[in-house]
C-alpha positions as CSV (number, residue, x, y, z in Angstrom):
1,X,-25.3,16.2,-57.5
2,X,-25.6,17.6,-54.0
3,X,-23.4,16.1,-51.4
4,X,-24.9,15.0,-48.1
5,X,-23.6,17.0,-44.9
6,X,-24.8,15.8,-41.5
7,X,-25.6,18.5,-39.1
8,X,-25.4,16.7,-35.8
9,X,-26.9,18.4,-32.8
10,X,-27.4,17.7,-29.1
11,X,-29.3,19.8,-26.5
12,X,-31.2,19.5,-23.4
13,X,-33.1,22.8,-23.9
14,X,-33.7,22.9,-27.4
15,X,-31.4,25.7,-28.4
16,X,-29.0,23.5,-30.3
17,X,-31.8,22.1,-32.3
18,X,-33.0,25.6,-33.2
19,X,-29.5,26.5,-34.3
20,X,-29.1,23.3,-36.2
21,X,-32.3,23.9,-38.0
22,X,-31.3,27.5,-38.9
23,X,-28.0,26.1,-40.2
24,X,-29.8,23.7,-42.6
25,X,-32.0,26.4,-43.8
26,X,-29.1,28.7,-44.5
27,X,-27.1,26.1,-46.3
28,X,-30.1,25.4,-48.5
29,X,-30.7,29.2,-49.1
30,X,-27.1,29.6,-50.2
31,X,-27.2,27.1,-52.9
32,X,-23.9,25.4,-51.8
33,X,-24.5,22.3,-53.7
34,X,-24.9,20.3,-50.6
35,X,-27.9,18.6,-48.9
36,X,-28.0,19.2,-45.1
37,X,-29.2,16.2,-43.1
38,X,-30.3,17.1,-39.6
39,X,-29.8,14.3,-37.0
40,X,-29.7,14.3,-33.2
41,X,-26.3,13.0,-32.0
42,X,-28.0,10.2,-30.1
43,X,-29.6,9.0,-33.4
44,X,-26.4,9.1,-35.5
45,X,-24.4,6.0,-36.2
46,X,-20.9,6.9,-35.0
47,X,-19.5,4.1,-37.3
48,X,-20.5,6.4,-40.2
49,X,-18.3,9.3,-39.1
50,X,-15.1,8.1,-40.7
51,X,-16.9,8.0,-44.1
52,X,-18.2,11.6,-43.9
53,X,-16.3,14.2,-46.0
54,X,-17.9,17.1,-43.9
55,X,-19.9,17.3,-40.8
56,X,-21.2,20.3,-38.7
57,X,-21.6,19.8,-35.1
58,X,-24.1,21.9,-33.0
59,X,-24.1,21.2,-29.2
60,X,-24.6,22.8,-25.9
61,X,-22.9,22.1,-22.6
62,X,-24.7,20.9,-19.5
63,X,-24.1,21.0,-15.9
64,X,-20.4,21.4,-15.0
65,X,-19.1,21.2,-18.6
66,X,-20.6,17.8,-19.5
67,X,-22.1,16.8,-22.9
68,X,-25.9,17.0,-23.1
69,X,-27.4,13.7,-22.6
70,X,-28.2,13.3,-26.2
71,X,-24.5,13.5,-27.2
72,X,-23.4,10.6,-24.9
73,X,-23.5,7.9,-27.2
74,X,-21.4,9.6,-29.9
75,X,-19.1,11.0,-27.3
76,X,-18.4,7.6,-25.9
77,X,-17.7,6.4,-29.5
78,X,-15.3,9.3,-30.2
79,X,-13.4,8.6,-27.0
80,X,-13.0,4.9,-28.0
81,X,-11.7,5.7,-31.6
82,X,-8.0,5.5,-32.3
83,X,-6.0,8.6,-33.4
84,X,-6.2,9.1,-37.1
85,X,-9.6,7.4,-37.3
86,X,-11.1,10.5,-38.8
87,X,-8.4,11.6,-41.3
88,X,-10.0,13.2,-44.4
89,X,-13.1,14.4,-42.4
90,X,-13.7,18.1,-42.2
91,X,-15.8,19.5,-39.6
92,X,-17.1,22.7,-37.7
93,X,-18.4,23.1,-34.3
94,X,-21.0,25.6,-33.0
95,X,-20.8,25.5,-29.2
96,X,-23.6,26.9,-27.0
97,X,-23.1,27.7,-23.3
98,X,-23.6,30.1,-20.5
99,X,-20.9,32.5,-19.3
100,X,-22.3,32.4,-15.8
101,X,-20.7,29.0,-15.4
102,X,-16.9,28.4,-15.2
103,X,-16.9,25.8,-18.0
104,X,-18.5,27.9,-20.7
105,X,-19.0,25.9,-23.9
106,X,-16.8,23.0,-22.4
107,X,-18.4,20.2,-24.4
108,X,-18.0,22.1,-27.6
109,X,-14.3,22.7,-26.6
110,X,-13.8,19.1,-25.8
111,X,-15.5,17.8,-28.9
112,X,-13.5,20.2,-31.1
113,X,-10.3,18.9,-29.4
114,X,-11.2,15.2,-29.7
115,X,-12.0,15.6,-33.4
116,X,-8.6,17.0,-34.2
117,X,-6.9,14.3,-32.0
118,X,-8.6,11.8,-34.2
119,X,-7.1,13.5,-37.4
120,X,-10.3,15.5,-38.5
121,X,-9.6,18.8,-39.9
122,X,-11.6,22.0,-38.8
123,X,-13.3,23.9,-41.5
124,X,-12.9,27.1,-39.4
125,X,-12.5,28.1,-35.9
126,X,-15.1,26.9,-33.4
127,X,-17.9,29.3,-32.8
128,X,-19.1,29.8,-29.1
129,X,-22.5,31.3,-28.2
130,X,-23.6,32.5,-24.8
131,X,-27.0,31.9,-23.6
132,X,-28.5,34.6,-25.7
133,X,-27.2,32.9,-28.7
134,X,-28.5,35.0,-31.6
135,X,-25.2,36.9,-32.2
136,X,-23.1,33.7,-32.1
137,X,-25.6,32.1,-34.4
138,X,-25.4,34.9,-36.9
139,X,-21.6,34.7,-36.9
140,X,-21.8,30.9,-37.5
141,X,-24.2,31.5,-40.4
142,X,-22.1,34.1,-42.0
143,X,-19.2,31.7,-41.9
144,X,-21.0,28.8,-43.6
145,X,-20.0,29.7,-47.3
146,X,-16.3,29.7,-46.2
147,X,-16.7,26.3,-44.5
148,X,-17.6,24.8,-47.7
149,X,-14.8,26.3,-49.9
150,X,-12.3,23.7,-51.2
151,X,-9.4,23.5,-48.6
152,X,-6.4,25.5,-49.7
153,X,-3.2,23.7,-50.5
154,X,0.0,24.4,-48.6
155,X,1.5,25.9,-51.7
156,X,-1.5,28.3,-52.1
157,X,-1.1,29.4,-48.4
158,X,2.6,30.0,-48.8
159,X,2.2,31.8,-52.1
160,X,-0.2,34.2,-50.4
161,X,2.0,34.7,-47.6
162,X,5.0,35.6,-49.8
163,X,3.0,37.6,-52.3
164,X,4.2,41.0,-50.9
165,X,8.0,40.1,-50.8
166,X,10.3,41.7,-53.3
167,X,14.0,41.5,-53.9
168,X,15.6,44.9,-53.5
169,X,18.9,45.5,-55.6
170,X,22.0,45.3,-53.6
171,X,24.6,42.8,-52.4
172,X,23.5,39.1,-52.5
173,X,23.8,38.8,-48.7
174,X,21.0,41.4,-48.1
175,X,17.8,39.9,-46.8
176,X,14.5,40.0,-48.9
177,X,12.4,42.6,-47.4
178,X,8.6,43.5,-47.4
179,X,7.8,46.9,-48.8
180,X,8.4,49.3,-45.9
181,X,8.9,53.0,-45.6
182,X,12.7,52.4,-45.2
183,X,12.7,50.7,-48.7
184,X,10.8,53.6,-50.4
185,X,13.5,55.9,-49.2
186,X,16.2,54.1,-51.0
């Protein structure tokens, strides 16, 4: 059974809607056993957010770093939530902006930071797009499969980190070393 994944978008120009539609199409194409549900942020019930397992946010920045008008109801609700309210929710943010302005992708950055303050876990790093968003969108779409991989346990992360460490023969007080040229000369 496919799991529902909201793709929430907000835009004043329509670019975020285009990117959200491309995201939904790519998710279906990849056969990731999920059912993407497109929704404008203004139409989404913020009270549902804590029950979601995964959410994708696609948003632009408007004016001097503000949210687009369609994001305001959700943004107000997020600002009113208590820390820890979104524990267990995994998310990713695609932020659209314009590098000609000093607060490039500011709302996407603010949204990402607020979600983390509320206890949500990023599925990957935020992707930021300039006004010609095709390159950034392609990067985002390439990352979709990785976003939906089960999160690695802390043990798996550490196991991967220490995989190249070996114990060299010698006195017990010598440190463990990674395979280096110096070790090969022994």
